[in-house]
C-alpha positions as CSV (number, residue, x, y, z in Angstrom):
1,M,97.4,119.4,85.1
2,S,94.9,118.0,83.8
3,D,92.3,115.5,84.8
4,T,90.9,112.6,83.2
5,A,88.8,109.3,83.1
6,S,90.7,107.1,80.2
7,D,89.1,104.0,79.0
8,E,89.1,105.1,75.2
9,P,92.2,103.2,72.9
10,P,95.4,105.9,71.9
11,D,95.3,107.9,69.1
12,E,98.7,106.4,67.8
13,E,99.4,109.3,65.6
14,E,100.1,111.5,68.7
15,S,102.3,109.4,70.5
16,H,106.0,109.8,70.1
17,D,109.4,108.6,71.6
18,D,109.6,111.0,74.5
19,S,105.5,111.0,75.2
20,F,104.9,108.3,77.9
21,T,101.9,106.3,76.5
22,Y,99.2,104.0,78.1
23,N,96.2,102.6,76.6
24,G,94.1,105.5,76.4
25,G,96.4,108.6,76.4
26,R,99.5,110.0,76.6
27,V,101.7,112.6,78.7
28,A,103.7,114.4,76.6
29,P,107.4,116.3,77.9
30,G,106.7,119.3,80.1
31,E,103.5,117.8,81.0
32,S,101.5,116.3,83.7
33,A,98.2,114.1,84.4
34,N,96.2,113.1,86.7
35,I,94.0,109.7,85.9
36,R,91.7,108.0,87.1
37,Y,92.4,104.6,85.0
38,G,89.8,101.6,85.1
39,I,90.7,98.4,85.8
40,S,87.7,96.7,86.7
41,E,84.2,97.0,87.3
42,T,82.0,96.8,90.3
43,Y,79.0,94.5,90.7
44,L,76.5,97.5,89.6
45,G,78.5,97.9,86.6
46,D,80.3,101.1,87.5
47,P,84.1,101.0,87.0
48,V,86.6,100.6,89.4
49,R,89.5,103.0,88.4
50,I,92.8,103.5,90.4
51,P,94.6,106.9,90.7
52,V,97.6,107.8,88.6
53,T,100.0,110.9,88.3
54,V,102.0,111.0,85.3
55,I,104.6,113.6,85.8
56,N,106.4,114.2,82.4
57,G,109.9,116.3,82.9
58,E,111.2,118.8,80.0
59,H,114.2,117.0,79.7
60,P,114.8,113.0,78.6
61,G,116.0,110.5,81.0
62,P,114.8,107.2,83.3
63,T,110.8,106.6,83.7
64,V,110.3,105.6,87.3
65,F,107.1,104.1,88.5
66,L,106.3,104.5,92.7
67,S,103.4,102.4,93.6
68,A,101.4,101.7,97.0
69,A,98.3,100.1,98.7
70,A,98.7,96.6,96.6
71,H,97.6,95.4,100.2
72,G,94.5,97.8,101.0
73,D,95.0,98.9,104.4
74,E,98.9,99.4,103.8
75,L,98.7,103.5,104.5
76,N,102.2,104.8,104.9
77,G,103.3,104.3,101.1
78,I,100.0,106.1,100.0
79,E,101.2,109.5,101.5
80,V,105.2,108.9,100.3
81,V,103.8,108.6,96.6
82,R,101.2,111.6,97.2
83,E,103.8,113.8,98.4
84,V,106.4,113.1,96.0
85,A,103.6,113.8,92.8
86,H,101.9,116.7,94.4
87,D,104.6,118.8,96.7
88,W,107.7,118.4,95.1
89,D,109.2,120.6,92.7
90,H,109.8,118.5,89.3
91,S,110.3,121.9,87.2
92,I,113.5,120.5,86.2
93,L,113.2,116.6,86.3
94,H,115.1,114.6,83.6
95,G,112.5,111.7,83.5
96,T,109.5,110.9,84.3
97,L,107.4,110.0,87.5
98,V,104.6,107.4,87.0
99,C,102.9,107.6,90.3
100,L,100.7,104.7,91.6
101,P,99.2,105.6,95.3
102,V,96.5,103.3,95.7
103,L,96.9,100.1,93.3
104,N,94.1,97.8,95.3
105,V,91.4,100.4,95.2
106,P,88.9,98.0,96.0
107,G,90.7,96.9,99.3
108,F,91.3,100.6,99.9
109,L,87.8,101.3,100.2
110,A,87.0,98.6,102.6
111,Q,90.5,99.1,104.5
112,Q,91.6,95.4,104.6
113,R,94.2,93.7,102.9
114,Y,93.0,91.8,99.8
115,L,90.7,92.1,97.2
116,P,87.5,91.7,98.5
117,I,86.4,89.7,95.7
118,Y,87.3,86.2,96.8
119,D,89.8,87.7,98.9
120,R,92.3,87.6,96.2
121,D,95.8,88.7,97.0
122,L,96.1,91.4,94.1
123,N,100.3,91.4,95.3
124,R,100.2,87.8,94.2
125,S,99.0,88.5,91.0
126,F,100.9,89.9,88.7
127,P,101.9,90.2,85.8
128,G,98.4,89.3,85.6
129,R,96.4,88.1,82.5
130,E,93.2,88.6,80.7
131,G,90.7,86.6,80.7
132,S,91.6,85.2,84.1
133,T,90.2,85.7,87.5
134,S,88.9,89.5,89.0
135,A,92.6,89.8,89.9
136,N,94.6,88.5,87.7
137,R,92.6,91.1,85.1
138,M,93.0,93.7,87.4
139,A,96.8,93.5,87.5
140,H,97.1,92.7,83.7
141,R,95.8,96.1,83.7
142,I,98.0,98.3,85.9
143,F,100.9,96.4,84.9
144,T,101.1,96.8,81.1
145,N,100.1,100.1,80.9
146,F,102.1,102.1,84.0
147,I,104.7,99.2,84.9
148,E,106.3,97.9,81.9
149,P,107.0,101.0,80.0
150,C,109.3,101.9,83.1
151,D,112.9,101.6,83.5
152,L,112.7,101.1,87.3
153,G,110.2,101.4,90.3
154,I,109.8,101.3,93.8
155,D,106.8,99.5,95.5
156,F,105.8,100.4,99.2
157,H,104.4,98.2,101.8
158,T,103.8,97.8,105.5
159,S,103.5,95.0,107.5
160,T,100.1,92.9,108.1
161,R,97.9,94.1,110.4
162,G,98.9,93.3,114.1
163,R,102.8,93.8,113.5
164,T,105.1,96.6,112.6
165,N,108.0,96.9,110.3
166,M,111.3,99.3,110.9
167,L,112.0,100.8,107.2
168,H,114.0,98.3,105.1
169,V,114.1,97.1,101.7
170,R,113.8,93.8,100.0
171,A,115.3,93.2,96.6
172,N,116.9,90.4,94.4
173,M,120.9,91.7,94.8
174,D,121.8,89.0,92.3
175,R,120.7,91.9,89.6
176,P,123.0,94.8,89.2
177,Q,120.5,97.2,88.3
178,V,118.5,95.9,91.4
179,S,121.4,96.4,93.9
180,R,122.1,99.5,92.6
181,L,118.4,100.5,93.3
182,A,118.2,98.9,96.6
183,N,121.6,100.8,97.8
184,A,120.2,103.8,96.2
185,F,117.3,104.1,98.4
186,S,119.8,104.4,101.1
187,S,117.9,102.0,103.8
188,N,120.0,100.6,106.7
189,V,118.9,97.3,106.1
190,I,118.6,95.4,102.7
191,I,117.0,91.7,102.7
192,A,117.8,90.0,99.9
193,G,115.9,87.8,97.7
194,E,113.6,87.5,94.5
195,G,110.7,87.4,96.3
196,P,107.4,85.1,96.1
197,D,105.7,84.6,92.3
198,G,103.3,87.0,91.3
199,T,105.0,90.3,93.8
200,L,105.0,93.3,91.7
201,R,108.4,93.7,92.4
202,R,109.5,90.5,91.0
203,E,107.1,90.6,88.2
204,A,108.6,94.2,87.3
205,T,112.5,92.8,87.6
206,E,111.7,89.5,85.3
207,A,110.2,92.0,82.8
208,G,113.3,94.1,82.5
209,V,111.9,96.4,85.2
210,P,114.2,96.7,88.0
211,A,112.2,96.9,91.3
212,I,112.4,97.1,95.0
213,T,110.1,96.4,97.7
214,V,110.0,99.1,100.9
215,E,108.8,97.7,104.1
216,M,107.6,100.3,106.6
217,G,105.5,100.6,109.8
218,E,102.0,98.8,110.5
219,A,98.8,99.0,108.8
220,H,96.0,101.3,109.2
221,R,97.6,104.6,109.9
222,F,100.3,107.2,108.5
223,Q,103.5,107.3,109.9
224,R,105.4,110.5,109.8
225,N,108.6,109.6,111.1
226,L,108.5,106.5,108.4
227,I,107.1,108.3,105.9
228,N,110.0,111.2,105.7
229,R,112.7,108.8,106.2
230,A,111.2,107.0,102.8
231,L,111.1,110.4,101.0
232,T,114.7,110.9,101.8
233,G,115.1,107.3,99.9
234,V,113.3,108.2,96.8
235,A,114.9,111.7,96.8
236,S,118.3,109.3,96.9
237,V,117.2,107.6,94.2
238,L,116.2,110.0,92.0
239,A,119.4,111.4,92.3
240,E,121.5,108.3,91.6
241,F,119.5,107.5,88.6
242,G,119.8,111.4,86.8
243,L,115.9,112.4,87.4
244,H,116.6,115.2,90.1
245,R,120.1,116.3,89.3
246,E,120.5,118.6,91.8
247,S,120.1,116.4,94.6
248,S,122.7,114.3,96.3
249,V,122.6,110.7,96.7
250,Y,122.0,110.0,100.6
251,W,124.3,107.4,102.7
252,P,122.8,105.8,106.0
253,G,125.8,105.7,107.6
254,W,125.8,101.7,107.8
255,R,124.2,98.9,106.2
256,T,123.8,95.6,106.2
257,V,122.4,93.2,103.3
258,I,121.0,90.4,104.8
259,D,121.3,87.3,102.3
260,G,120.3,83.8,103.4
261,T,118.2,81.7,105.8
262,D,121.0,81.2,108.5
263,E,120.6,85.2,108.7
264,K,117.4,85.5,109.7
265,T,114.4,84.4,111.5
266,W,110.9,84.3,112.6
267,L,110.7,83.5,116.3
268,R,107.3,82.1,116.8
269,A,105.5,81.4,120.1
270,D,105.7,77.7,121.6
271,A,102.5,78.9,123.7
272,G,99.3,80.5,123.6
273,G,98.7,83.8,126.0
274,I,99.5,87.3,126.4
275,V,103.2,88.7,125.0
276,D,104.9,91.3,127.4
277,M,107.0,92.2,124.6
278,K,110.5,93.8,126.2
279,S,111.9,95.5,122.5
280,G,110.5,96.6,119.8
281,R,110.9,97.8,116.0
282,G,114.3,98.6,115.1
283,D,116.0,97.4,118.4
284,L,119.1,95.8,119.0
285,V,119.2,92.5,120.7
286,H,121.6,90.4,122.1
287,E,122.4,86.5,122.1
288,G,120.4,85.6,125.1
289,E,119.0,88.6,125.8
290,V,115.0,88.3,126.8
291,I,112.6,89.6,123.9
292,C,109.6,89.0,125.4
293,T,107.8,86.7,127.7
294,I,104.5,85.1,127.1
295,T,102.0,84.6,130.7
296,N,98.4,83.1,131.0
297,P,95.5,85.6,132.5
298,F,97.1,84.3,136.0
299,K,100.2,85.2,135.4
300,E,101.9,81.7,137.1
301,K,105.3,81.4,137.5
302,D,105.4,77.9,136.8
303,D,103.7,78.4,132.8
304,I,105.8,82.3,132.2
305,V,107.6,81.5,128.6
306,T,110.4,83.1,127.8
307,V,111.7,83.7,124.4
308,E,115.5,85.1,124.1
309,A,117.6,86.3,120.9
310,P,119.3,83.0,119.1
311,F,121.8,85.3,117.9
312,T,122.9,89.6,117.9
313,G,121.0,90.9,115.7
314,L,118.1,93.4,114.8
315,I,114.2,93.5,115.0
316,V,113.4,94.0,112.1
317,G,109.6,93.2,112.6
318,V,107.7,92.6,115.6
319,L,104.6,91.7,117.1
320,E,102.1,94.5,118.1
321,N,98.8,92.4,118.8
322,P,99.9,91.1,122.2
323,V,98.0,87.6,122.0
324,V,99.4,84.9,120.4
325,Y,98.7,80.8,119.8
326,P,101.3,78.6,119.4
327,G,102.9,79.3,116.1
328,N,101.9,82.9,115.9
329,P,105.3,85.2,114.7
330,L,106.7,87.2,117.7
331,C,109.3,88.9,115.3
332,H,111.4,89.0,112.7
333,L,115.4,88.9,113.7
334,V,118.6,89.7,111.3
335,R,122.2,88.7,112.3
336,L,124.4,91.8,112.1
337,S,127.8,91.5,111.4
338,E,131.0,92.4,113.7
339,D,131.7,95.4,111.7
340,T,127.9,96.1,111.3
341,L,127.5,95.8,115.1
342,T,130.6,97.9,115.5
343,A,129.0,100.8,113.0
344,L,125.5,100.6,114.9
345,E,127.2,100.7,118.1
346,R,129.0,103.7,117.4
347,E,126.3,105.8,115.7
348,R,123.9,105.3,119.2
349,G,126.8,106.2,121.0
350,D,127.6,109.2,119.5
351,G,123.7,110.2,117.9
352,D,121.1,111.7,119.5
353,G,118.6,109.4,119.8
354,E,116.8,109.7,116.2
355,G,118.6,107.8,114.2
356,Y,116.6,106.0,111.2
357,I,117.0,102.8,113.1
358,T,115.3,103.8,116.6
359,D,112.0,104.8,114.7
360,V,109.3,103.7,117.2
361,E,106.7,106.4,118.2
């Protein structure tokens, strides 16, 4: 496996149809390369390079990108991408894997969500544009070299600081190939929608590269159970699209697709204070059940605010930082159909307490 810093234009005569090419080099079938690819420069004029691993199988097949840390403090996905790239056996890979474990290198180095340069959000900057802002220029170099050449992709995220998400997929289910990809990842919950402008998965899909977002856990940490669950999802995708033909597509036992604003809601605080959460990430709550209370420093009974579930559903995202202002989010609740609720209750009743939904450490 080679390790290169690539800023020179490619030799067009060396390119052929089965090679993965980018502006600076190529990876031929049966080869792998670790690349440090320049996307910008620091205040001192030093290059800002993102790490990229390209694994081109000996056999033809789809090209798949796996990306993480578009927000620099979202770490779970980094380990997913690294393990797929460096710990898995790809000797019989049919196709190509483009592994991008850290998209937002400046944010990662500062351990903050956004690019430190004017606090730009890299994940609102795709597909990017040359001659524009620093974020757009970075996004453009990433997108044109490592996203557009692919056939499909998975972008890993976590919740923002102070909150946590159960593992779920976000995808434009109106696109057949995106729907196939989302279902193949085998999560229990899929939240349907095309995503905001400038997000990697929306802009990749618009460019003809079906892509999904996987949300998992919280910022600033590795959460091993979620990483392992995401690795199962990746293996399932590679099986579905024929890259790992000896593997099987995984069925998670039950699935719900949340489509429409009446099926999901963010519950927000109506008072400032200290939050006592009664339920956690991945918990099932029933209509009228108390999810949390908000109290002042004196715990005066007359001032206790009780927050109840407006419908029976699943807590997909939840507050971790227990202090709020009025209007701050408390939890993200999605509605479950009767069939899904029955399947979930059956799984919990028959399971060993280690199902993929009950993933709170």
